[in-house]
PyMOL Python script that loads the backbone (N, CA, C, O; Angstrom):
from pymol import cmd

cmd.read_pdbstr("""\
ATOM      1  N   UNK A   1     234.318 202.946 245.751  1.00  0.00           N
ATOM      2  CA  UNK A   1     234.411 203.780 244.858  1.00  0.00           C
ATOM      3  C   UNK A   1     234.487 205.107 245.330  1.00  0.00           C
ATOM      4  O   UNK A   1     233.638 205.418 246.165  1.00  0.00           O
ATOM      5  N   UNK A   2     235.396 206.052 244.952  1.00  0.00           N
ATOM      6  CA  UNK A   2     235.266 207.416 245.348  1.00  0.00           C
ATOM      7  C   UNK A   2     234.496 208.364 244.237  1.00  0.00           C
ATOM      8  O   UNK A   2     234.644 208.320 243.015  1.00  0.00           O
ATOM      9  N   UNK A   3     233.751 209.112 244.894  1.00  0.00           N
ATOM     10  CA  UNK A   3     232.868 210.030 243.964  1.00  0.00           C
ATOM     11  C   UNK A   3     232.899 211.390 244.392  1.00  0.00           C
ATOM     12  O   UNK A   3     232.817 211.590 245.604  1.00  0.00           O
ATOM     13  N   UNK A   4     233.021 212.532 243.480  1.00  0.00           N
ATOM     14  CA  UNK A   4     233.471 213.872 243.957  1.00  0.00           C
ATOM     15  C   UNK A   4     232.008 214.566 244.456  1.00  0.00           C
ATOM     16  O   UNK A   4     230.938 214.381 243.877  1.00  0.00           O
ATOM     17  N   UNK A   5     232.179 215.310 245.522  1.00  0.00           N
ATOM     18  CA  UNK A   5     231.220 215.999 246.178  1.00  0.00           C
ATOM     19  C   UNK A   5     230.419 216.945 245.339  1.00  0.00           C
ATOM     20  O   UNK A   5     229.263 217.221 245.659  1.00  0.00           O
ATOM     21  N   UNK A   6     231.059 217.512 244.151  1.00  0.00           N
ATOM     22  CA  UNK A   6     230.552 218.560 243.099  1.00  0.00           C
ATOM     23  C   UNK A   6     230.986 217.995 241.885  1.00  0.00           C
ATOM     24  O   UNK A   6     232.087 217.463 241.742  1.00  0.00           O
ATOM     25  N   UNK A   7     230.058 218.116 240.939  1.00  0.00           N
ATOM     26  CA  UNK A   7     230.284 217.443 239.492  1.00  0.00           C
ATOM     27  C   UNK A   7     229.631 218.682 238.736  1.00  0.00           C
ATOM     28  O   UNK A   7     228.694 219.352 239.170  1.00  0.00           O
ATOM     29  N   UNK A   8     230.301 218.870 237.516  1.00  0.00           N
ATOM     30  CA  UNK A   8     229.895 219.779 236.611  1.00  0.00           C
ATOM     31  C   UNK A   8     229.056 218.800 235.377  1.00  0.00           C
ATOM     32  O   UNK A   8     229.642 218.041 234.606  1.00  0.00           O
ATOM     33  N   UNK A   9     227.594 219.025 235.410  1.00  0.00           N
ATOM     34  CA  UNK A   9     227.047 218.279 234.537  1.00  0.00           C
ATOM     35  C   UNK A   9     225.814 218.998 233.856  1.00  0.00           C
ATOM     36  O   UNK A   9     225.654 220.185 234.140  1.00  0.00           O
ATOM     37  N   UNK A  10     224.928 218.396 232.986  1.00  0.00           N
ATOM     38  CA  UNK A  10     223.943 219.208 232.306  1.00  0.00           C
ATOM     39  C   UNK A  10     222.662 219.061 233.399  1.00  0.00           C
ATOM     40  O   UNK A  10     222.377 218.080 234.085  1.00  0.00           O
ATOM     41  N   UNK A  11     222.073 220.208 233.336  1.00  0.00           N
ATOM     42  CA  UNK A  11     220.927 220.384 234.180  1.00  0.00           C
ATOM     43  C   UNK A  11     219.767 220.884 233.007  1.00  0.00           C
ATOM     44  O   UNK A  11     219.809 221.931 232.361  1.00  0.00           O
ATOM     45  N   UNK A  12     218.715 219.800 232.935  1.00  0.00           N
ATOM     46  CA  UNK A  12     217.720 220.107 232.075  1.00  0.00           C
ATOM     47  C   UNK A  12     216.979 221.224 232.269  1.00  0.00           C
ATOM     48  O   UNK A  12     216.402 221.646 231.267  1.00  0.00           O
ATOM     49  N   UNK A  13     216.823 221.876 233.380  1.00  0.00           N
ATOM     50  CA  UNK A  13     216.018 223.139 233.746  1.00  0.00           C
ATOM     51  C   UNK A  13     216.722 224.418 233.161  1.00  0.00           C
ATOM     52  O   UNK A  13     216.215 225.300 232.468  1.00  0.00           O
ATOM     53  N   UNK A  14     217.960 224.307 233.591  1.00  0.00           N
ATOM     54  CA  UNK A  14     218.857 225.538 233.118  1.00  0.00           C
ATOM     55  C   UNK A  14     219.205 225.521 231.821  1.00  0.00           C
ATOM     56  O   UNK A  14     219.456 226.570 231.229  1.00  0.00           O
ATOM     57  N   UNK A  15     219.265 224.241 231.188  1.00  0.00           N
ATOM     58  CA  UNK A  15     219.567 224.024 229.695  1.00  0.00           C
ATOM     59  C   UNK A  15     220.971 224.027 229.481  1.00  0.00           C
ATOM     60  O   UNK A  15     221.405 224.181 228.340  1.00  0.00           O
ATOM     61  N   UNK A  16     221.671 223.885 230.381  1.00  0.00           N
ATOM     62  CA  UNK A  16     223.205 223.986 230.146  1.00  0.00           C
ATOM     63  C   UNK A  16     224.011 223.290 231.167  1.00  0.00           C
ATOM     64  O   UNK A  16     223.414 222.751 232.098  1.00  0.00           O
ATOM     65  N   UNK A  17     225.270 223.241 231.103  1.00  0.00           N
ATOM     66  CA  UNK A  17     226.134 222.515 232.151  1.00  0.00           C
ATOM     67  C   UNK A  17     226.277 223.343 233.290  1.00  0.00           C
ATOM     68  O   UNK A  17     226.697 224.478 233.065  1.00  0.00           O
ATOM     69  N   UNK A  18     226.000 223.009 234.571  1.00  0.00           N
ATOM     70  CA  UNK A  18     226.232 223.770 235.851  1.00  0.00           C
ATOM     71  C   UNK A  18     226.796 222.919 236.693  1.00  0.00           C
ATOM     72  O   UNK A  18     226.817 221.716 236.432  1.00  0.00           O
ATOM     73  N   UNK A  19     227.343 223.433 237.841  1.00  0.00           N
ATOM     74  CA  UNK A  19     227.863 222.650 239.045  1.00  0.00           C
ATOM     75  C   UNK A  19     226.791 222.023 239.924  1.00  0.00           C
ATOM     76  O   UNK A  19     225.952 222.762 240.439  1.00  0.00           O
ATOM     77  N   UNK A  20     226.758 220.631 240.142  1.00  0.00           N
ATOM     78  CA  UNK A  20     225.869 219.967 241.047  1.00  0.00           C
ATOM     79  C   UNK A  20     226.502 219.555 242.218  1.00  0.00           C
ATOM     80  O   UNK A  20     227.693 219.246 242.217  1.00  0.00           O
ATOM     81  N   UNK A  21     225.697 219.520 243.374  1.00  0.00           N
ATOM     82  CA  UNK A  21     226.080 218.684 244.502  1.00  0.00           C
ATOM     83  C   UNK A  21     225.667 217.324 244.554  1.00  0.00           C
ATOM     84  O   UNK A  21     224.533 216.986 244.215  1.00  0.00           O
ATOM     85  N   UNK A  22     226.599 216.466 244.994  1.00  0.00           N
ATOM     86  CA  UNK A  22     226.153 215.064 244.967  1.00  0.00           C
ATOM     87  C   UNK A  22     225.936 214.411 246.350  1.00  0.00           C
ATOM     88  O   UNK A  22     226.766 214.556 247.248  1.00  0.00           O
ATOM     89  N   UNK A  23     224.961 213.787 246.486  1.00  0.00           N
ATOM     90  CA  UNK A  23     224.747 213.003 247.718  1.00  0.00           C
ATOM     91  C   UNK A  23     224.088 211.680 247.433  1.00  0.00           C
ATOM     92  O   UNK A  23     223.566 211.486 246.336  1.00  0.00           O
ATOM     93  N   UNK A  24     224.090 210.763 248.374  1.00  0.00           N
ATOM     94  CA  UNK A  24     223.753 209.209 248.217  1.00  0.00           C
ATOM     95  C   UNK A  24     222.388 209.275 248.303  1.00  0.00           C
ATOM     96  O   UNK A  24     221.950 210.041 249.161  1.00  0.00           O
ATOM     97  N   UNK A  25     221.576 208.647 247.609  1.00  0.00           N
ATOM     98  CA  UNK A  25     220.058 208.439 247.848  1.00  0.00           C
ATOM     99  C   UNK A  25     219.886 207.503 248.935  1.00  0.00           C
ATOM    100  O   UNK A  25     220.524 206.468 249.128  1.00  0.00           O
ATOM    101  N   UNK A  26     218.842 208.045 249.697  1.00  0.00           N
ATOM    102  CA  UNK A  26     218.634 207.117 250.963  1.00  0.00           C
ATOM    103  C   UNK A  26     217.063 206.991 251.098  1.00  0.00           C
ATOM    104  O   UNK A  26     216.362 207.991 251.251  1.00  0.00           O
ATOM    105  N   UNK A  27     216.607 205.864 251.041  1.00  0.00           N
ATOM    106  CA  UNK A  27     215.190 205.495 251.106  1.00  0.00           C
ATOM    107  C   UNK A  27     214.538 206.111 252.294  1.00  0.00           C
ATOM    108  O   UNK A  27     215.142 205.978 253.358  1.00  0.00           O
ATOM    109  N   UNK A  28     213.392 206.771 252.300  1.00  0.00           N
ATOM    110  CA  UNK A  28     212.616 207.241 253.414  1.00  0.00           C
ATOM    111  C   UNK A  28     212.036 206.183 254.068  1.00  0.00           C
ATOM    112  O   UNK A  28     212.167 204.989 253.796  1.00  0.00           O
ATOM    113  N   UNK A  29     211.283 206.763 255.086  1.00  0.00           N
ATOM    114  CA  UNK A  29     210.295 205.598 255.868  1.00  0.00           C
ATOM    115  C   UNK A  29     209.069 205.381 255.310  1.00  0.00           C
ATOM    116  O   UNK A  29     208.327 206.295 254.952  1.00  0.00           O
ATOM    117  N   UNK A  30     208.799 204.135 255.210  1.00  0.00           N
ATOM    118  CA  UNK A  30     207.632 203.461 254.448  1.00  0.00           C
ATOM    119  C   UNK A  30     206.377 204.088 255.242  1.00  0.00           C
ATOM    120  O   UNK A  30     206.431 204.314 256.451  1.00  0.00           O
ATOM    121  N   UNK A  31     205.268 204.340 254.465  1.00  0.00           N
ATOM    122  CA  UNK A  31     204.093 204.475 255.104  1.00  0.00           C
ATOM    123  C   UNK A  31     203.283 203.416 255.723  1.00  0.00           C
ATOM    124  O   UNK A  31     203.030 202.436 255.021  1.00  0.00           O
ATOM    125  N   UNK A  32     202.873 203.456 256.831  1.00  0.00           N
ATOM    126  CA  UNK A  32     202.051 202.338 257.423  1.00  0.00           C
ATOM    127  C   UNK A  32     200.569 202.045 256.924  1.00  0.00           C
ATOM    128  O   UNK A  32     199.991 200.973 257.107  1.00  0.00           O
ATOM    129  N   UNK A  33     200.114 202.991 256.363  1.00  0.00           N
ATOM    130  CA  UNK A  33     198.772 203.142 255.800  1.00  0.00           C
ATOM    131  C   UNK A  33     198.691 202.944 254.457  1.00  0.00           C
ATOM    132  O   UNK A  33     197.577 202.849 253.941  1.00  0.00           O
ATOM    133  N   UNK A  34     199.883 202.851 253.668  1.00  0.00           N
ATOM    134  CA  UNK A  34     199.813 202.792 252.257  1.00  0.00           C
ATOM    135  C   UNK A  34     199.271 201.534 251.933  1.00  0.00           C
ATOM    136  O   UNK A  34     199.491 200.591 252.694  1.00  0.00           O
ATOM    137  N   UNK A  35     198.401 201.333 250.623  1.00  0.00           N
ATOM    138  CA  UNK A  35     197.783 200.276 250.192  1.00  0.00           C
ATOM    139  C   UNK A  35     198.523 199.182 250.181  1.00  0.00           C
ATOM    140  O   UNK A  35     198.006 198.175 250.662  1.00  0.00           O
ATOM    141  N   UNK A  36     199.740 199.102 249.705  1.00  0.00           N
ATOM    142  CA  UNK A  36     200.446 197.790 249.605  1.00  0.00           C
ATOM    143  C   UNK A  36     200.782 197.293 251.018  1.00  0.00           C
ATOM    144  O   UNK A  36     200.538 196.129 251.334  1.00  0.00           O
ATOM    145  N   UNK A  37     201.321 198.135 251.840  1.00  0.00           N
ATOM    146  CA  UNK A  37     201.389 197.676 253.220  1.00  0.00           C
ATOM    147  C   UNK A  37     200.077 197.089 253.941  1.00  0.00           C
ATOM    148  O   UNK A  37     200.136 196.220 254.810  1.00  0.00           O
ATOM    149  N   UNK A  38     198.909 197.660 253.482  1.00  0.00           N
ATOM    150  CA  UNK A  38     197.762 197.300 254.395  1.00  0.00           C
ATOM    151  C   UNK A  38     197.399 195.744 253.596  1.00  0.00           C
ATOM    152  O   UNK A  38     196.946 194.771 254.199  1.00  0.00           O
ATOM    153  N   UNK A  39     197.676 195.776 252.294  1.00  0.00           N
ATOM    154  CA  UNK A  39     197.400 194.432 251.641  1.00  0.00           C
ATOM    155  C   UNK A  39     198.294 193.072 252.072  1.00  0.00           C
ATOM    156  O   UNK A  39     197.945 191.892 252.128  1.00  0.00           O
ATOM    157  N   UNK A  40     199.557 193.699 252.346  1.00  0.00           N
ATOM    158  CA  UNK A  40     200.787 192.743 252.757  1.00  0.00           C
ATOM    159  C   UNK A  40     200.420 192.399 254.161  1.00  0.00           C
ATOM    160  O   UNK A  40     200.642 191.219 254.432  1.00  0.00           O
ATOM    161  N   UNK A  41     199.897 193.147 255.165  1.00  0.00           N
ATOM    162  CA  UNK A  41     199.561 192.938 256.437  1.00  0.00           C
ATOM    163  C   UNK A  41     198.285 191.909 256.558  1.00  0.00           C
ATOM    164  O   UNK A  41     198.178 191.032 257.415  1.00  0.00           O
ATOM    165  N   UNK A  42     197.336 192.204 255.513  1.00  0.00           N
ATOM    166  CA  UNK A  42     196.110 191.241 255.676  1.00  0.00           C
ATOM    167  C   UNK A  42     196.245 190.016 255.042  1.00  0.00           C
ATOM    168  O   UNK A  42     195.431 189.122 255.274  1.00  0.00           O
ATOM    169  N   UNK A  43     197.413 189.813 254.066  1.00  0.00           N
ATOM    170  CA  UNK A  43     197.449 188.418 253.375  1.00  0.00           C
ATOM    171  C   UNK A  43     198.563 187.889 254.584  1.00  0.00           C
ATOM    172  O   UNK A  43     198.718 186.670 254.507  1.00  0.00           O
ATOM    173  N   UNK A  44     199.139 188.346 255.365  1.00  0.00           N
ATOM    174  CA  UNK A  44     200.243 187.893 256.391  1.00  0.00           C
ATOM    175  C   UNK A  44     199.318 187.375 257.614  1.00  0.00           C
ATOM    176  O   UNK A  44     199.679 186.367 258.221  1.00  0.00           O
ATOM    177  N   UNK A  45     198.176 188.022 257.971  1.00  0.00           N
ATOM    178  CA  UNK A  45     197.654 187.561 258.951  1.00  0.00           C
ATOM    179  C   UNK A  45     196.701 186.389 258.970  1.00  0.00           C
ATOM    180  O   UNK A  45     196.064 186.049 257.973  1.00  0.00           O
ATOM    181  N   UNK A  46     196.623 185.733 260.241  1.00  0.00           N
ATOM    182  CA  UNK A  46     196.090 184.517 260.598  1.00  0.00           C
ATOM    183  C   UNK A  46     197.183 183.251 260.456  1.00  0.00           C
ATOM    184  O   UNK A  46     198.410 183.352 260.469  1.00  0.00           O
ATOM    185  N   UNK A  47     196.447 182.131 260.327  1.00  0.00           N
ATOM    186  CA  UNK A  47     197.297 180.812 260.219  1.00  0.00           C
ATOM    187  C   UNK A  47     197.840 180.615 258.425  1.00  0.00           C
ATOM    188  O   UNK A  47     197.231 181.161 257.506  1.00  0.00           O
ATOM    189  N   UNK A  48     198.923 179.843 258.247  1.00  0.00           N
ATOM    190  CA  UNK A  48     199.162 179.698 257.003  1.00  0.00           C
ATOM    191  C   UNK A  48     200.582 180.110 256.880  1.00  0.00           C
ATOM    192  O   UNK A  48     201.236 180.587 257.807  1.00  0.00           O
ATOM    193  N   UNK A  49     200.969 179.920 255.810  1.00  0.00           N
ATOM    194  CA  UNK A  49     202.550 180.290 255.533  1.00  0.00           C
ATOM    195  C   UNK A  49     202.516 181.695 254.993  1.00  0.00           C
ATOM    196  O   UNK A  49     201.494 182.367 254.857  1.00  0.00           O
ATOM    197  N   UNK A  50     203.752 182.070 254.699  1.00  0.00           N
ATOM    198  CA  UNK A  50     203.907 183.452 254.437  1.00  0.00           C
ATOM    199  C   UNK A  50     203.470 183.639 253.007  1.00  0.00           C
ATOM    200  O   UNK A  50     203.249 182.694 252.251  1.00  0.00           O
ATOM    201  N   UNK A  51     203.333 185.189 252.603  1.00  0.00           N
ATOM    202  CA  UNK A  51     202.896 185.432 251.277  1.00  0.00           C
ATOM    203  C   UNK A  51     203.852 185.173 250.194  1.00  0.00           C
ATOM    204  O   UNK A  51     203.460 184.871 249.068  1.00  0.00           O
ATOM    205  N   UNK A  52     205.319 185.302 250.551  1.00  0.00           N
ATOM    206  CA  UNK A  52     206.316 184.950 249.361  1.00  0.00           C
ATOM    207  C   UNK A  52     207.290 184.043 250.158  1.00  0.00           C
ATOM    208  O   UNK A  52     207.416 184.119 251.380  1.00  0.00           O
ATOM    209  N   UNK A  53     207.957 183.193 249.375  1.00  0.00           N
ATOM    210  CA  UNK A  53     209.046 182.485 249.990  1.00  0.00           C
ATOM    211  C   UNK A  53     210.198 183.177 250.477  1.00  0.00           C
ATOM    212  O   UNK A  53     210.716 184.132 249.897  1.00  0.00           O
ATOM    213  N   UNK A  54     210.610 182.650 251.611  1.00  0.00           N
ATOM    214  CA  UNK A  54     211.893 183.414 252.251  1.00  0.00           C
ATOM    215  C   UNK A  54     213.198 183.048 251.413  1.00  0.00           C
ATOM    216  O   UNK A  54     213.595 181.894 251.252  1.00  0.00           O
ATOM    217  N   UNK A  55     213.740 184.057 250.960  1.00  0.00           N
ATOM    218  CA  UNK A  55     215.040 183.862 250.353  1.00  0.00           C
ATOM    219  C   UNK A  55     215.988 183.240 251.020  1.00  0.00           C
ATOM    220  O   UNK A  55     216.198 183.724 252.132  1.00  0.00           O
ATOM    221  N   UNK A  56     216.814 182.081 250.644  1.00  0.00           N
ATOM    222  CA  UNK A  56     217.619 181.395 251.623  1.00  0.00           C
ATOM    223  C   UNK A  56     219.096 181.939 251.041  1.00  0.00           C
ATOM    224  O   UNK A  56     219.873 182.470 251.835  1.00  0.00           O
ATOM    225  N   UNK A  57     219.447 181.794 249.664  1.00  0.00           N
ATOM    226  CA  UNK A  57     220.713 182.060 249.365  1.00  0.00           C
ATOM    227  C   UNK A  57     220.897 183.543 248.303  1.00  0.00           C
ATOM    228  O   UNK A  57     220.149 183.763 247.350  1.00  0.00           O
ATOM    229  N   UNK A  58     221.782 184.240 248.625  1.00  0.00           N
ATOM    230  CA  UNK A  58     221.832 185.532 247.856  1.00  0.00           C
ATOM    231  C   UNK A  58     222.695 185.387 246.656  1.00  0.00           C
ATOM    232  O   UNK A  58     223.833 184.940 246.803  1.00  0.00           O
ATOM    233  N   UNK A  59     222.262 185.719 245.500  1.00  0.00           N
ATOM    234  CA  UNK A  59     223.176 185.521 244.270  1.00  0.00           C
ATOM    235  C   UNK A  59     224.130 186.634 244.302  1.00  0.00           C
ATOM    236  O   UNK A  59     225.323 186.495 244.034  1.00  0.00           O
ATOM    237  N   UNK A  60     223.490 187.919 244.691  1.00  0.00           N
ATOM    238  CA  UNK A  60     224.360 189.006 244.404  1.00  0.00           C
ATOM    239  C   UNK A  60     225.185 189.435 245.858  1.00  0.00           C
ATOM    240  O   UNK A  60     224.884 189.238 247.035  1.00  0.00           O
ATOM    241  N   UNK A  61     226.103 189.963 245.362  1.00  0.00           N
ATOM    242  CA  UNK A  61     227.052 190.331 246.636  1.00  0.00           C
ATOM    243  C   UNK A  61     227.049 191.973 246.855  1.00  0.00           C
ATOM    244  O   UNK A  61     227.513 192.477 247.878  1.00  0.00           O
ATOM    245  N   UNK A  62     226.540 192.659 245.906  1.00  0.00           N
ATOM    246  CA  UNK A  62     226.505 194.233 246.141  1.00  0.00           C
ATOM    247  C   UNK A  62     224.972 194.538 245.808  1.00  0.00           C
ATOM    248  O   UNK A  62     224.132 193.690 245.506  1.00  0.00           O
ATOM    249  N   UNK A  63     224.778 195.886 245.920  1.00  0.00           N
ATOM    250  CA  UNK A  63     223.398 196.477 245.687  1.00  0.00           C
ATOM    251  C   UNK A  63     223.709 197.576 244.825  1.00  0.00           C
ATOM    252  O   UNK A  63     224.887 197.906 244.694  1.00  0.00           O
ATOM    253  N   UNK A  64     222.836 198.158 244.247  1.00  0.00           N
ATOM    254  CA  UNK A  64     222.946 199.295 243.430  1.00  0.00           C
ATOM    255  C   UNK A  64     222.407 200.283 244.029  1.00  0.00           C
ATOM    256  O   UNK A  64     221.246 200.434 244.411  1.00  0.00           O
ATOM    257  N   UNK A  65     223.694 201.243 244.122  1.00  0.00           N
ATOM    258  CA  UNK A  65     223.502 202.553 244.959  1.00  0.00           C
ATOM    259  C   UNK A  65     223.292 203.700 244.129  1.00  0.00           C
ATOM    260  O   UNK A  65     224.148 203.923 243.273  1.00  0.00           O
ATOM    261  N   UNK A  66     222.149 204.591 244.240  1.00  0.00           N
ATOM    262  CA  UNK A  66     221.768 205.548 243.429  1.00  0.00           C
ATOM    263  C   UNK A  66     222.335 206.748 243.805  1.00  0.00           C
ATOM    264  O   UNK A  66     222.620 206.794 245.001  1.00  0.00           O
ATOM    265  N   UNK A  67     222.592 207.749 243.147  1.00  0.00           N
ATOM    266  CA  UNK A  67     223.484 209.063 243.314  1.00  0.00           C
ATOM    267  C   UNK A  67     222.571 210.180 242.998  1.00  0.00           C
ATOM    268  O   UNK A  67     222.214 210.352 241.833  1.00  0.00           O
ATOM    269  N   UNK A  68     222.102 211.075 244.104  1.00  0.00           N
ATOM    270  CA  UNK A  68     221.209 212.375 244.033  1.00  0.00           C
ATOM    271  C   UNK A  68     222.118 213.437 243.722  1.00  0.00           C
ATOM    272  O   UNK A  68     223.125 213.710 244.374  1.00  0.00           O
ATOM    273  N   UNK A  69     221.636 214.132 242.501  1.00  0.00           N
ATOM    274  CA  UNK A  69     222.397 215.286 242.285  1.00  0.00           C
ATOM    275  C   UNK A  69     221.380 216.502 242.214  1.00  0.00           C
ATOM    276  O   UNK A  69     220.207 216.426 241.848  1.00  0.00           O
ATOM    277  N   UNK A  70     222.143 217.783 242.689  1.00  0.00           N
ATOM    278  CA  UNK A  70     221.182 218.908 242.703  1.00  0.00           C
ATOM    279  C   UNK A  70     221.865 220.293 242.199  1.00  0.00           C
ATOM    280  O   UNK A  70     222.903 220.752 242.678  1.00  0.00           O
ATOM    281  N   UNK A  71     221.202 220.810 241.282  1.00  0.00           N
ATOM    282  CA  UNK A  71     222.002 221.865 240.589  1.00  0.00           C
ATOM    283  C   UNK A  71     222.056 223.119 241.622  1.00  0.00           C
ATOM    284  O   UNK A  71     221.100 223.440 242.329  1.00  0.00           O
ATOM    285  N   UNK A  72     223.191 223.717 241.609  1.00  0.00           N
ATOM    286  CA  UNK A  72     223.581 224.661 242.483  1.00  0.00           C
ATOM    287  C   UNK A  72     222.946 226.178 242.118  1.00  0.00           C
ATOM    288  O   UNK A  72     222.934 227.138 242.888  1.00  0.00           O
ATOM    289  N   UNK A  73     222.509 226.149 240.975  1.00  0.00           N
ATOM    290  CA  UNK A  73     221.770 227.468 240.433  1.00  0.00           C
ATOM    291  C   UNK A  73     220.275 227.531 240.435  1.00  0.00           C
ATOM    292  O   UNK A  73     219.683 228.585 240.671  1.00  0.00           O
ATOM    293  N   UNK A  74     219.689 226.453 240.185  1.00  0.00           N
ATOM    294  CA  UNK A  74     218.183 226.547 240.390  1.00  0.00           C
ATOM    295  C   UNK A  74     217.751 225.479 241.263  1.00  0.00           C
ATOM    296  O   UNK A  74     216.553 225.430 241.542  1.00  0.00           O
ATOM    297  N   UNK A  75     218.582 224.575 241.761  1.00  0.00           N
ATOM    298  CA  UNK A  75     217.948 223.585 242.841  1.00  0.00           C
ATOM    299  C   UNK A  75     217.228 222.413 242.332  1.00  0.00           C
ATOM    300  O   UNK A  75     216.530 221.673 243.025  1.00  0.00           O
ATOM    301  N   UNK A  76     217.441 222.294 241.090  1.00  0.00           N
ATOM    302  CA  UNK A  76     216.721 220.930 240.520  1.00  0.00           C
ATOM    303  C   UNK A  76     217.485 219.876 240.938  1.00  0.00           C
ATOM    304  O   UNK A  76     218.706 219.756 240.846  1.00  0.00           O
ATOM    305  N   UNK A  77     216.483 218.932 241.521  1.00  0.00           N
ATOM    306  CA  UNK A  77     217.182 217.454 241.901  1.00  0.00           C
ATOM    307  C   UNK A  77     216.881 216.480 241.105  1.00  0.00           C
ATOM    308  O   UNK A  77     215.760 216.532 240.598  1.00  0.00           O
ATOM    309  N   UNK A  78     217.656 215.471 240.805  1.00  0.00           N
ATOM    310  CA  UNK A  78     217.331 214.099 240.090  1.00  0.00           C
ATOM    311  C   UNK A  78     218.270 213.289 240.450  1.00  0.00           C
ATOM    312  O   UNK A  78     219.288 213.730 240.984  1.00  0.00           O
ATOM    313  N   UNK A  79     218.074 211.856 240.199  1.00  0.00           N
ATOM    314  CA  UNK A  79     218.791 210.787 240.419  1.00  0.00           C
ATOM    315  C   UNK A  79     219.674 210.274 239.102  1.00  0.00           C
ATOM    316  O   UNK A  79     219.246 210.291 237.948  1.00  0.00           O
ATOM    317  N   UNK A  80     220.833 209.869 239.461  1.00  0.00           N
ATOM    318  CA  UNK A  80     221.711 209.110 238.443  1.00  0.00           C
ATOM    319  C   UNK A  80     221.223 207.633 238.567  1.00  0.00           C
ATOM    320  O   UNK A  80     220.740 207.169 239.600  1.00  0.00           O
ATOM    321  N   UNK A  81     221.378 207.033 237.552  1.00  0.00           N
ATOM    322  CA  UNK A  81     221.083 205.550 237.527  1.00  0.00           C
ATOM    323  C   UNK A  81     221.951 204.886 238.477  1.00  0.00           C
ATOM    324  O   UNK A  81     223.063 205.383 238.653  1.00  0.00           O
ATOM    325  N   UNK A  82     221.636 203.877 239.099  1.00  0.00           N
ATOM    326  CA  UNK A  82     222.256 203.125 240.228  1.00  0.00           C
ATOM    327  C   UNK A  82     223.477 202.275 239.691  1.00  0.00           C
ATOM    328  O   UNK A  82     223.446 201.734 238.585  1.00  0.00           O
ATOM    329  N   UNK A  83     224.571 202.196 240.567  1.00  0.00           N
ATOM    330  CA  UNK A  83     225.842 201.649 240.080  1.00  0.00           C
ATOM    331  C   UNK A  83     225.975 200.425 241.005  1.00  0.00           C
ATOM    332  O   UNK A  83     225.696 200.518 242.200  1.00  0.00           O
ATOM    333  N   UNK A  84     226.357 199.401 240.508  1.00  0.00           N
ATOM    334  CA  UNK A  84     226.614 198.359 241.489  1.00  0.00           C
ATOM    335  C   UNK A  84     227.948 198.479 242.164  1.00  0.00           C
ATOM    336  O   UNK A  84     228.990 198.464 241.509  1.00  0.00           O
ATOM    337  N   UNK A  85     227.925 198.600 243.501  1.00  0.00           N
ATOM    338  CA  UNK A  85     229.057 198.886 244.219  1.00  0.00           C
ATOM    339  C   UNK A  85     229.025 198.210 245.638  1.00  0.00           C
ATOM    340  O   UNK A  85     227.947 197.892 246.140  1.00  0.00           O
ATOM    341  N   UNK A  86     230.122 198.013 246.222  1.00  0.00           N
ATOM    342  CA  UNK A  86     229.960 197.565 247.726  1.00  0.00           C
ATOM    343  C   UNK A  86     230.026 198.658 248.446  1.00  0.00           C
ATOM    344  O   UNK A  86     229.436 198.577 249.523  1.00  0.00           O
ATOM    345  N   UNK A  87     230.654 199.863 248.168  1.00  0.00           N
ATOM    346  CA  UNK A  87     230.729 200.992 249.054  1.00  0.00           C
ATOM    347  C   UNK A  87     231.033 202.262 248.123  1.00  0.00           C
ATOM    348  O   UNK A  87     231.949 202.224 247.302  1.00  0.00           O
ATOM    349  N   UNK A  88     230.380 203.164 248.259  1.00  0.00           N
ATOM    350  CA  UNK A  88     230.359 204.589 247.680  1.00  0.00           C
ATOM    351  C   UNK A  88     230.721 205.473 248.678  1.00  0.00           C
ATOM    352  O   UNK A  88     230.104 205.510 249.742  1.00  0.00           O
ATOM    353  N   UNK A  89     231.977 206.425 248.354  1.00  0.00           N
ATOM    354  CA  UNK A  89     232.376 207.355 249.372  1.00  0.00           C
ATOM    355  C   UNK A  89     232.505 208.600 248.542  1.00  0.00           C
ATOM    356  O   UNK A  89     233.357 208.726 247.663  1.00  0.00           O
ATOM    357  N   UNK A  90     231.586 209.550 248.873  1.00  0.00           N
ATOM    358  CA  UNK A  90     231.780 211.098 248.392  1.00  0.00           C
ATOM    359  C   UNK A  90     232.709 211.680 249.021  1.00  0.00           C
ATOM    360  O   UNK A  90     232.727 211.725 250.251  1.00  0.00           O
ATOM    361  N   UNK A  91     233.750 212.288 248.155  1.00  0.00           N
ATOM    362  CA  UNK A  91     234.896 212.864 248.713  1.00  0.00           C
ATOM    363  C   UNK A  91     235.074 214.394 248.273  1.00  0.00           C
ATOM    364  O   UNK A  91     234.625 214.688 247.165  1.00  0.00           O
ATOM    365  N   UNK A  92     235.607 215.264 248.935  1.00  0.00           N
ATOM    366  CA  UNK A  92     235.907 216.552 248.442  1.00  0.00           C
ATOM    367  C   UNK A  92     237.165 216.282 247.445  1.00  0.00           C
ATOM    368  O   UNK A  92     238.029 215.425 247.632  1.00  0.00           O
ATOM    369  N   UNK A  93     237.093 217.195 246.336  1.00  0.00           N
ATOM    370  CA  UNK A  93     238.064 216.971 245.333  1.00  0.00           C
ATOM    371  C   UNK A  93     239.162 218.182 245.783  1.00  0.00           C
ATOM    372  O   UNK A  93     238.771 219.326 246.014  1.00  0.00           O
ATOM    373  N   UNK A  94     240.274 217.870 245.857  1.00  0.00           N
ATOM    374  CA  UNK A  94     241.467 218.730 246.132  1.00  0.00           C
ATOM    375  C   UNK A  94     241.786 219.606 244.765  1.00  0.00           C
ATOM    376  O   UNK A  94     241.871 219.110 243.642  1.00  0.00           O
ATOM    377  N   UNK A  95     241.947 221.036 245.091  1.00  0.00           N
ATOM    378  CA  UNK A  95     242.391 221.650 243.735  1.00  0.00           C
ATOM    379  C   UNK A  95     243.646 222.012 243.668  1.00  0.00           C
ATOM    380  O   UNK A  95     244.091 222.509 242.633  1.00  0.00           O
TER     381      UNK A  95
END
""", "prot")
cmd.dss("prot")
cmd.show_as("cartoon", "prot")
cmd.util.cbc("prot")
cmd.orient("prot")
């Protein structure tokens, strides 16, 4: 799916419709010392099976891609709800 690089939508901070720049949300690096990571490592350590069963078959062929939008006037950033797509292409809209 093709998505425009800039959209005009409502900004809750400006309280009106403004131009927003669009980027694809990308997950950051996970912290190694976060509580969940430490707990997972502790449960995985030693002999025995894995903590959770390994998934053999995948039911879904796509993932939900979230879109990050940033207001050009105030710089307020937020995410749009994820859409199920194989590929999202952000394109410059010709005038």
